[in-house]
Backbone as CSV, one residue per row, in Angstrom:
resi,resn,N_x,N_y,N_z,CA_x,CA_y,CA_z,C_x,C_y,C_z
1,MET,115.761,101.548,96.879,114.799,100.596,96.970,114.410,100.102,95.836
2,LEU,114.116,99.058,95.593,113.803,98.268,94.306,114.959,98.674,93.508
3,ASP,116.174,98.800,93.452,117.173,99.146,92.787,117.534,97.892,91.944
4,ARG,117.095,96.872,92.535,117.125,95.143,91.220,116.337,95.268,90.293
5,ILE,115.277,96.199,90.251,114.306,96.377,89.079,115.094,97.283,87.766
6,SER,114.746,96.785,86.941,115.546,97.558,85.771,114.337,98.905,85.596
7,SER,114.898,100.098,85.140,114.285,100.888,84.663,113.462,100.267,83.615
8,HIS,113.768,99.883,82.529,112.837,99.199,81.256,111.679,98.802,81.890
9,HIS,111.644,97.581,82.806,110.802,97.019,83.443,109.698,98.301,84.391
10,LEU,110.217,99.058,85.028,109.494,99.740,85.477,108.732,100.948,84.351
11,GLU,109.244,101.333,83.561,108.755,102.262,82.881,107.647,101.428,81.605
12,ILE,107.709,99.967,81.326,106.847,99.013,80.940,105.818,99.252,81.743
13,VAL,105.913,98.763,83.260,104.534,98.911,84.252,103.782,100.568,84.454
14,ARG,104.751,101.442,84.400,104.353,102.821,84.474,103.377,102.941,83.507
15,LYS,103.667,103.080,82.010,103.159,103.303,80.739,101.744,102.343,80.991
16,ALA,101.711,101.122,81.858,100.283,100.462,81.631,99.426,100.318,82.420
17,LEU,99.741,101.009,83.514,98.774,101.194,84.698,98.325,102.814,84.692
18,SER,97.495,103.069,85.758,96.962,104.232,85.997,98.372,104.422,87.477
19,ALA,98.444,105.865,87.825,99.023,106.228,89.066,99.033,105.614,90.155
20,PRO,97.804,105.229,90.335,97.336,104.775,91.674,97.926,103.377,91.738
21,ARG,97.308,102.580,90.774,97.624,101.297,90.542,99.559,100.882,90.242
22,PHE,100.135,102.024,89.600,101.147,101.641,89.553,101.931,101.834,91.062
23,LYS,101.578,102.807,91.570,102.089,102.942,93.014,101.850,101.920,94.103
24,HIS,100.590,101.121,93.595,100.225,99.998,94.449,101.207,98.779,94.000
25,SER,101.640,98.791,92.793,102.459,97.479,91.935,103.952,98.191,92.775
26,LEU,104.344,99.101,92.660,105.516,99.539,93.613,105.625,98.903,95.101
27,ASN,104.654,99.614,95.618,104.469,98.918,97.076,104.577,97.562,97.256
28,VAL,103.684,96.748,96.444,103.871,95.872,96.215,105.006,94.879,96.178
29,ALA,105.871,95.224,95.502,107.082,94.924,94.743,108.187,95.005,96.146
30,ALA,108.037,95.970,96.723,108.771,96.618,97.636,108.705,95.515,98.980
31,LEU,107.485,95.348,99.275,107.010,94.537,100.647,107.136,92.964,100.171
32,ALA,106.803,92.463,98.635,107.370,91.302,98.513,108.632,91.081,98.797
33,GLY,109.572,92.102,98.232,111.304,91.955,98.354,111.366,91.789,99.775
34,GLU,110.495,92.514,100.732,111.277,92.597,101.947,111.019,91.116,102.779
35,LEU,109.873,90.487,102.359,109.428,89.458,103.032,110.480,88.288,102.054
36,ALA,110.717,88.171,101.345,111.445,87.520,100.482,112.837,87.222,101.371
37,LYS,113.526,88.403,101.593,114.875,88.952,102.334,114.739,88.213,103.807
38,ILE,113.492,88.413,104.378,113.493,87.695,106.034,113.372,85.911,105.742
39,HIS,112.534,85.624,104.623,111.929,84.107,104.549,113.016,83.532,103.670
40,ASN,114.074,83.943,103.070,115.240,83.521,102.234,114.600,82.988,101.303
41,CYS,113.599,83.870,100.358,113.202,83.284,99.010,114.370,84.627,98.136
42,ASP,113.500,84.265,96.888,114.305,84.759,95.694,113.896,86.469,95.836
43,GLN,114.437,86.954,96.493,114.055,88.792,96.785,114.000,89.235,95.310
44,GLN,115.084,89.257,94.336,115.011,90.142,93.266,113.978,89.649,92.608
45,GLY,113.631,88.473,92.320,112.331,87.680,91.645,111.076,87.984,92.034
46,LEU,110.764,88.310,93.573,109.594,88.479,93.850,109.281,90.040,94.006
47,GLU,110.607,90.673,93.917,110.254,91.711,93.950,109.678,92.458,92.098
48,LEU,110.335,91.842,91.191,109.732,91.613,89.917,108.377,91.178,89.555
49,ALA,108.313,90.061,90.287,106.782,89.614,90.071,105.787,90.696,90.521
50,GLY,106.241,91.261,92.053,105.504,92.304,92.237,105.102,93.242,91.565
51,LEU,106.156,93.708,91.102,106.031,94.965,89.990,104.792,94.416,88.910
52,PHE,105.032,93.286,88.119,104.455,93.193,86.794,102.583,92.389,87.555
53,HIS,102.165,92.086,89.106,101.431,91.506,89.229,100.235,91.423,88.764
54,ASP,99.920,93.049,88.438,98.565,93.949,88.178,98.634,94.306,86.656
55,ILE,99.412,93.705,86.004,99.782,94.262,84.785,98.729,94.147,83.477
56,ALA,97.914,93.246,84.039,96.273,93.353,83.449,95.494,93.477,84.367
57,LYS,95.527,94.263,85.251,94.290,94.685,86.411,93.511,95.409,85.708
58,GLU,93.662,96.466,84.669,92.854,97.762,84.237,92.272,97.314,82.936
59,TRP,92.706,95.964,82.374,91.972,95.735,81.214,90.580,95.701,81.477
60,SER,89.611,95.995,80.137,88.563,95.981,80.056,87.741,94.247,80.187
61,PRO,86.656,94.080,80.988,86.155,92.856,81.180,86.423,92.021,79.435
62,GLN,86.017,92.851,78.685,85.960,92.257,77.485,87.366,91.684,76.762
63,LYS,88.138,92.654,77.097,89.618,92.204,76.364,90.156,91.148,77.449
64,ALA,89.460,91.445,78.335,90.421,89.732,79.269,89.632,88.806,78.887
65,ILE,88.332,88.800,78.825,87.776,87.429,78.756,88.244,86.901,77.126
66,SER,88.060,87.846,76.150,88.388,87.498,74.899,90.467,86.933,75.167
67,TYR,91.031,87.686,75.990,92.321,87.012,76.005,92.302,86.145,76.403
68,VAL,91.322,85.275,77.630,91.340,84.563,78.075,90.816,83.010,77.389
69,ARG,90.093,83.331,76.516,89.788,82.254,75.653,90.466,82.381,74.222
70,HIS,91.213,83.542,73.921,92.235,83.167,72.696,93.313,82.124,73.271
71,ARG,93.834,82.697,74.587,94.775,81.683,74.442,94.309,80.450,75.209
72,LYS,93.163,80.179,75.761,92.893,78.912,76.331,93.596,78.801,77.376
73,LEU,93.480,79.794,78.509,94.358,79.661,79.530,93.501,78.844,80.346
74,LYS,93.890,77.891,81.842,92.743,77.056,82.526,92.893,78.005,83.686
75,ILE,91.453,78.107,84.269,90.999,79.198,85.449,89.864,78.525,85.953
76,PRO,89.775,78.447,86.825,88.716,77.440,87.896,87.867,78.154,87.767
77,ASP,86.678,77.268,87.752,85.266,77.962,87.526,85.216,79.217,86.495
78,LEU,85.562,79.328,85.500,85.778,80.511,84.328,84.539,81.061,84.626
79,ASN,83.134,79.900,84.344,81.864,80.515,84.118,81.356,81.551,85.376
80,PHE,82.056,81.394,86.396,81.435,82.093,87.695,82.252,83.002,87.436
81,ILE,83.509,83.296,87.376,84.535,84.503,87.535,83.693,85.337,86.303
82,VAL,83.624,84.789,85.164,82.985,85.871,83.850,81.664,86.440,83.935
83,GLN,80.791,85.913,84.752,79.538,86.122,85.472,79.353,86.993,86.344
84,CYS,80.353,86.777,87.220,80.107,87.947,88.838,81.408,88.479,88.933
85,ALA,82.341,88.043,88.637,83.975,89.024,89.005,84.918,88.800,87.668
86,PRO,84.682,89.597,86.571,85.687,89.433,85.772,87.604,89.657,86.397
87,PRO,87.600,90.957,86.996,88.614,91.215,87.487,89.487,89.994,88.189
88,LEU,88.672,89.432,88.343,89.809,88.030,88.881,90.765,87.073,87.682
89,LEU,90.321,87.603,86.377,91.086,87.163,85.652,92.495,87.501,85.510
90,HIS,92.503,88.773,85.986,93.857,89.617,85.561,95.335,88.915,86.510
91,ALA,94.846,87.913,87.155,96.079,86.941,88.042,96.231,86.277,86.877
92,TYR,95.624,85.261,86.238,95.973,84.404,85.458,96.618,84.825,84.435
93,ILE,95.988,86.190,83.778,96.531,86.455,82.029,97.379,87.242,82.549
94,GLY,97.641,88.037,83.676,99.073,88.548,84.239,100.478,87.531,83.985
95,ALA,100.169,86.776,84.379,101.094,85.410,84.428,101.490,85.131,82.962
96,ASP,100.389,84.979,82.236,100.906,84.087,81.021,100.808,85.743,79.925
97,PHE,100.824,86.813,79.909,101.508,87.971,79.194,102.806,88.101,79.376
98,VAL,102.901,87.980,80.731,104.454,88.561,81.321,105.321,87.374,80.604
99,LYS,104.990,86.226,80.457,105.906,85.262,80.248,106.093,85.120,78.694
100,LYS,104.512,85.760,77.854,104.824,85.767,76.531,105.245,86.697,76.266
101,GLN,105.210,88.079,76.813,106.426,89.003,76.686,108.072,88.855,76.854
102,GLY,108.184,88.023,77.563,109.640,87.657,77.757,110.005,88.491,79.115
103,TRP,109.380,89.048,79.739,109.504,89.969,80.719,110.237,89.190,82.431
104,ILE,109.421,88.267,82.143,109.644,86.929,83.666,109.480,85.724,82.865
105,LYS,110.547,84.927,82.945,110.677,83.477,82.525,110.395,82.122,83.831
106,ASP,110.823,82.818,84.829,110.843,81.822,85.828,109.740,81.382,86.430
107,SER,109.131,80.081,86.275,107.989,79.434,86.466,107.366,79.820,87.771
108,LYS,108.465,79.665,88.797,107.834,79.950,90.026,107.154,81.404,90.414
109,LEU,107.719,82.105,89.734,107.428,83.241,89.644,106.434,83.548,89.104
110,LEU,105.833,82.780,87.993,104.935,83.221,87.264,103.288,82.048,87.748
111,ASN,103.889,81.299,88.541,103.080,80.645,89.766,102.369,81.762,90.471
112,ALA,103.986,82.794,91.016,103.063,83.648,91.876,102.173,84.466,91.795
113,ILE,102.428,84.895,90.163,101.507,85.839,89.990,100.147,85.428,89.746
114,ALA,99.954,84.214,88.970,98.690,83.731,88.817,97.801,83.214,90.038
115,SER,98.808,83.002,90.884,97.933,83.023,92.148,97.620,83.946,93.500
116,HIS,97.820,85.168,92.838,97.973,85.995,94.038,96.388,86.780,94.320
117,THR,95.976,86.417,93.631,93.897,86.685,93.822,93.348,85.321,94.702
118,LEU,93.292,84.648,93.570,92.423,83.254,94.482,93.164,82.172,95.540
119,GLY,94.591,82.227,95.247,95.730,81.609,95.622,95.098,80.343,95.110
120,SER,95.943,79.119,95.698,95.767,77.752,95.176,95.894,76.764,96.143
121,LEU,95.828,75.776,95.753,96.273,74.309,96.972,97.502,73.985,96.772
122,THR,98.328,74.351,96.212,99.574,74.041,96.410,100.813,75.549,96.343
123,MET,100.106,76.080,97.318,101.246,77.686,97.280,102.218,77.308,98.027
124,SER,103.032,77.739,97.205,104.873,77.544,97.872,104.733,78.885,98.865
125,ASP,106.089,79.599,99.475,106.286,80.564,100.262,106.615,81.543,99.342
126,MET,107.165,81.304,98.190,107.244,82.515,96.883,105.442,83.007,96.827
127,ASP,104.678,82.137,96.492,103.150,82.475,96.257,102.522,83.108,97.360
128,LYS,103.250,82.395,98.602,102.512,82.911,99.725,103.081,84.695,99.753
129,ILE,104.036,84.880,99.823,104.501,86.026,100.148,103.976,87.227,98.984
130,LEU,103.978,86.449,97.735,103.358,87.600,97.068,101.982,88.029,97.194
131,TYR,101.098,86.908,97.640,99.949,86.907,98.131,99.610,87.821,98.967
132,ILE,100.462,87.878,100.301,100.393,88.642,101.306,100.592,90.135,100.949
133,ALA,101.782,89.949,100.310,101.961,91.776,99.750,101.244,92.489,99.016
134,ASP,100.388,91.799,97.984,99.289,92.675,97.285,98.005,93.015,98.277
135,PHE,98.033,91.651,99.292,96.836,92.122,100.025,96.875,93.213,101.227
136,CYS,98.337,93.318,101.756,98.353,94.483,102.751,99.693,95.258,102.325
137,SER,99.541,95.691,100.871,100.931,96.492,100.859,100.537,97.909,101.437
138,LYS,101.935,98.590,101.569,101.971,99.763,102.318,100.564,100.988,102.507
139,GLU,99.960,100.871,100.933,99.002,101.998,101.016,97.505,101.555,101.595
140,ARG,97.639,99.799,101.839,96.307,99.390,102.162,96.113,100.024,103.495
141,SER,94.787,100.883,103.972,94.421,101.403,105.133,93.426,100.531,105.924
142,PHE,92.907,99.306,105.466,91.971,98.762,106.406,92.842,97.856,107.813
143,LEU,91.957,98.103,108.842,92.501,97.715,110.095,93.743,96.086,110.201
144,GLU,93.074,95.610,109.672,94.129,94.298,109.815,95.284,94.042,108.689
145,ALA,95.650,94.873,107.627,96.544,95.262,106.923,97.972,95.161,108.338
146,ASP,98.031,96.461,108.740,99.363,96.473,109.343,99.581,95.122,110.165
147,GLN,98.503,94.380,111.026,98.860,93.410,112.012,99.391,92.184,110.728
148,ILE,98.809,91.984,109.657,99.146,91.011,108.942,100.290,91.115,108.494
149,ARG,100.853,92.171,108.330,102.171,92.879,107.729,103.438,92.125,108.865
150,ARG,102.977,92.466,110.091,103.786,92.000,111.184,104.048,90.800,111.658
151,VAL,102.643,89.760,111.397,102.625,88.579,111.699,103.508,88.014,110.446
152,ALA,103.522,88.257,109.199,103.954,87.786,107.875,105.384,87.974,108.364
153,PHE,105.856,88.713,108.447,107.369,88.905,108.594,108.182,87.808,109.664
154,GLN,106.779,87.312,110.779,107.365,86.317,111.640,107.312,84.981,111.247
155,ASN,105.827,84.851,110.239,105.877,83.556,109.862,105.012,83.664,108.704
156,ILE,105.301,82.994,107.600,104.641,83.169,106.503,103.216,82.393,106.386
157,GLU,102.809,81.222,107.063,102.262,80.707,106.996,100.780,81.261,107.969
158,ALA,101.305,81.690,108.841,100.190,82.348,109.622,99.671,84.120,108.922
159,GLY,100.622,84.600,108.422,100.194,85.622,107.649,99.286,85.432,106.373
160,PHE,99.471,84.474,105.595,98.824,83.955,104.668,97.731,83.868,104.981
161,ARG,97.213,82.119,106.540,96.091,82.235,106.857,95.486,83.708,107.064
162,LEU,95.749,84.447,107.418,95.013,86.050,107.637,94.688,86.571,106.740
163,SER,95.594,86.546,105.818,94.958,87.248,104.789,93.994,86.826,103.847
164,VAL,94.232,85.515,103.672,92.842,84.730,102.849,91.238,84.885,103.967
165,GLY,91.544,84.676,104.823,90.376,85.010,105.970,89.770,86.413,105.972
166,ALA,90.824,87.214,105.973,90.403,88.487,105.981,89.760,88.965,104.591
167,LYS,90.386,88.541,103.819,89.534,88.815,101.893,88.532,88.035,101.834
168,ILE,88.184,86.949,102.361,87.242,86.652,102.116,85.885,86.852,103.127
169,ALA,86.075,87.502,104.520,85.608,87.773,105.326,85.150,89.535,104.751
170,TYR,86.051,90.188,103.868,85.700,91.607,103.382,84.681,91.190,102.285
171,GLN,84.697,90.240,101.145,83.954,90.219,100.478,82.338,89.649,100.735
172,ILE,82.488,89.124,102.091,81.221,89.055,102.462,80.407,90.276,103.179
173,SER,81.594,91.048,103.588,81.068,92.118,103.985,80.318,93.101,103.206
174,LEU,80.920,92.987,102.033,79.784,93.938,100.730,79.111,93.048,100.201
175,HIS,78.781,91.961,100.783,77.622,91.319,100.030,77.989,90.363,98.355
176,HIS,79.399,89.880,98.323,80.005,90.017,97.022,79.871,88.528,97.197
177,PRO,79.666,87.574,95.957,79.718,86.252,95.911,81.210,86.072,96.076
178,ILE,81.793,84.805,96.271,82.882,84.304,96.961,83.290,83.294,96.014
179,HIS,84.097,83.020,95.322,84.297,82.501,94.220,84.710,80.947,95.125
180,PRO,84.280,79.518,94.175,84.280,78.459,95.280,85.473,78.221,95.316
181,PHE,86.705,78.449,94.543,88.127,77.998,94.766,88.672,78.644,95.829
182,ALA,87.959,80.108,95.999,88.854,80.598,97.524,88.075,79.972,98.501
183,ILE,87.013,79.020,98.538,86.506,78.588,99.777,87.430,77.504,99.804
184,ASP,87.965,76.529,98.775,88.542,75.570,98.714,89.733,75.690,99.408
185,VAL,90.460,76.834,98.978,91.874,77.225,99.457,91.581,77.692,100.729
186,TRP,90.720,78.117,101.304,90.780,78.149,102.811,90.375,77.067,103.592
187,ASN,89.392,76.144,103.428,89.287,74.545,103.944,90.433,74.286,103.900
188,HIS,91.423,74.065,102.619,92.668,73.860,102.983,93.680,74.135,103.682
189,ILE,93.851,75.427,103.742,94.799,75.723,104.680,94.328,75.805,106.354
190,LEU,92.772,75.161,106.431,92.413,75.242,108.244,92.756,73.752,108.314
191,LYS,92.591,72.411,107.167,92.722,71.684,107.515,93.313,70.869,108.452
192,PRO,94.799,71.268,108.611,95.679,70.900,109.768,95.367,71.252,110.950
193,HIS,94.640,72.091,110.966,94.381,73.106,112.414,92.809,72.546,112.993
194,VAL,91.991,71.858,112.196,90.860,71.949,112.295,90.747,70.339,113.272
195,ARG,90.150,70.132,114.196,90.017,68.858,114.878,88.308,68.618,115.337
196,ARG,88.131,67.879,114.488,86.347,67.880,114.694,85.903,67.118,115.787
197,LYS,84.664,67.501,116.341,84.494,67.197,117.420,83.350,65.968,117.083
198,LYS,83.412,65.002,117.797,82.573,63.707,117.845,81.270,63.910,117.993
199,THR,80.318,64.270,117.492,78.937,64.409,117.954,78.108,63.017,118.208
200,LYS,77.274,63.094,118.794,76.269,62.012,119.592,75.265,61.785,118.840
201,THR,75.177,60.737,118.074,73.714,60.200,117.284,72.711,59.637,117.992
202,LEU,71.493,59.958,117.476,70.595,59.901,118.123,69.921,58.227,117.937
């Protein structure tokens, strides 16, 4: 399992993260690799992206915000994130950081890391696989996780749609603010499936 990942990369991530977060990263890498194999994507690359996807997750808000401003990263509604949800920065930081360190150079894999929390309006199958793998990795215990995993092995689009919807519903259940871009992604996903009903005018 994960024998395509070098011990050097494993050690980098192990040292950067707490034990639970490292375990999560291993689980994400494994699921991303399994989904990639089924759906004919870059299995080795997605395992590596899964391993590194949370490399900046445990940075303090101050460190994360400072890094974003120093590197001038383009992040949707940055002010909203700074005020309401600084942890959302880690996806964008992680993609930039692993590129800067030379651990991942493939732009497709970097895009997958950058979009694994909020998503994007141009999600590739690789992006969707990492998003799904992060949301419902092996250690996730919420009820929808197992269902989403099963669906994702059959259909990436359906698995992604379920993941985005469940993530937004969870944030609402906690009475947390929803990032505007997450709503944009959700509406973009539904667009092909929505049939507006004609309404009578008075």
